[in-house]
C-alpha positions as CSV (number, residue, x, y, z in Angstrom):
1,M,0.0,0.0,0.0
2,D,1.3,3.5,-0.9
3,T,1.7,6.0,1.9
4,L,-0.6,9.0,1.8
5,W,1.4,12.1,2.6
6,S,-0.2,15.5,3.4
7,P,2.7,17.8,4.4
8,W,0.3,20.6,5.4
9,R,-1.1,18.3,8.1
10,Y,2.2,17.2,9.5
11,E,2.4,19.7,12.4
12,Y,-1.1,18.8,13.6
13,I,-0.5,15.0,13.3
14,A,2.9,15.2,15.0
15,S,1.4,17.1,17.9
16,G,-1.1,14.3,18.5
17,G,-3.9,16.9,18.2
18,A,-2.7,18.8,21.2
19,Q,-3.0,22.6,21.4
20,S,0.2,24.5,20.8
21,S,1.8,26.0,23.8
22,E,1.0,29.5,22.4
23,S,-2.7,28.7,22.3
24,H,-4.7,28.4,25.5
25,G,-8.3,27.3,25.2
26,C,-10.5,26.9,22.1
27,V,-9.0,27.9,18.8
28,F,-12.5,28.7,17.5
29,C,-13.2,31.0,20.4
30,S,-9.9,32.8,19.8
31,I,-10.9,33.3,16.1
32,Q,-14.4,34.4,17.0
33,S,-13.2,37.0,19.4
34,D,-10.6,38.5,17.0
35,P,-12.4,39.8,13.9
36,E,-9.7,42.3,13.1
37,H,-7.5,39.4,12.1
38,D,-10.1,37.6,10.0
39,Q,-7.8,37.5,6.9
40,A,-4.9,36.0,8.8
41,N,-7.2,33.5,10.5
42,F,-8.8,32.5,7.1
43,V,-12.3,33.6,8.1
44,L,-14.4,33.8,4.9
45,H,-17.7,35.0,6.3
46,R,-19.2,36.1,9.6
47,A,-22.9,35.9,10.3
48,S,-24.8,37.0,13.4
49,R,-24.4,33.6,15.3
50,S,-21.6,31.8,13.5
51,F,-18.7,32.1,11.0
52,V,-17.1,30.2,8.1
53,V,-13.4,29.6,8.1
54,L,-10.9,27.6,5.9
55,N,-9.6,24.6,7.7
56,I,-5.8,25.1,8.1
57,Y,-5.3,21.3,8.1
58,P,-7.6,20.4,5.2
59,Y,-8.5,16.9,4.1
60,I,-9.1,18.3,0.6
61,S,-9.0,21.6,-1.2
62,G,-11.8,23.9,-0.1
63,H,-12.3,22.1,3.3
64,L,-14.4,24.6,5.3
65,L,-15.5,24.8,8.9
66,I,-18.7,26.4,10.0
67,V,-18.5,27.3,13.7
68,P,-21.1,28.8,16.1
69,N,-20.1,31.9,18.0
70,E,-21.3,30.3,21.2
71,H,-19.0,27.6,22.6
72,V,-21.1,24.5,22.8
73,G,-19.9,20.9,22.9
74,D,-23.0,19.2,21.5
75,L,-25.4,20.2,18.7
76,D,-28.4,19.9,20.9
77,S,-26.9,22.4,23.3
78,A,-27.0,25.2,20.6
79,S,-30.0,27.4,20.3
80,K,-32.4,26.8,17.4
81,E,-31.4,30.1,15.9
82,T,-27.8,29.1,15.9
83,T,-28.4,25.6,14.3
84,D,-30.7,27.2,11.7
85,E,-27.9,29.6,10.8
86,L,-25.3,26.8,10.7
87,M,-27.5,24.9,8.2
88,D,-28.1,28.1,6.1
89,L,-24.3,28.6,6.0
90,A,-23.8,24.9,5.1
91,K,-26.1,25.5,2.1
92,R,-24.3,28.7,1.1
93,S,-21.0,26.8,1.5
94,Q,-22.2,24.0,-0.8
95,S,-23.1,26.6,-3.5
96,A,-19.6,28.2,-3.2
97,L,-17.9,24.8,-3.4
98,R,-20.0,23.9,-6.4
99,R,-18.9,27.1,-8.2
100,A,-15.3,26.6,-7.3
101,Y,-14.8,22.9,-7.7
102,Q,-17.7,21.3,-9.6
103,P,-17.4,18.3,-7.3
104,A,-19.1,14.9,-7.8
105,G,-20.7,15.2,-4.3
106,Y,-20.4,16.6,-0.8
107,N,-19.9,15.5,2.8
108,L,-21.0,17.4,5.8
109,P,-19.5,15.9,8.9
110,V,-20.4,17.4,12.3
111,G,-17.6,17.6,14.9
112,M,-18.8,17.5,18.5
113,R,-17.4,17.1,22.1
114,G,-14.4,14.9,22.2
115,V,-14.0,14.8,18.4
116,T,-12.6,18.2,17.6
117,R,-9.5,19.8,19.1
118,S,-11.6,22.7,20.2
119,E,-14.3,20.8,22.0
120,T,-17.0,22.8,20.3
121,V,-19.5,22.0,17.6
122,S,-18.4,22.6,14.0
123,L,-19.8,21.6,10.5
124,S,-17.2,20.7,7.9
125,P,-18.4,21.0,4.3
126,L,-16.2,19.0,2.0
127,A,-16.4,18.7,-1.8
128,R,-15.9,15.0,-3.0
129,R,-13.9,14.4,-6.2
């Protein structure tokens, strides 16, 4: 079997998913509270209850993350208004991915408590080739 090598993911994989010593707490909360650095943090869009950011350790080109502003570990802990907005942004993300990549299909995994490094809910729109 050939080895799959993704050099842009090496730092994350080598760290075992641990937070860097420079970062304390949730990476998404840090990004959410720092709108003046949106470009440096790869934030593509901010809505009233959530934001869309490029994944800096992508599985595939165009790997997005849709993150609520409120730090919640489980989807059912988020308000209805927040989950409605998350799904609206997922739909808009799908349209953007379609325009950019013309993919064969899409995946929309949901990261929750114990799954993501940040311990907060996130949606991850992905275009399948």
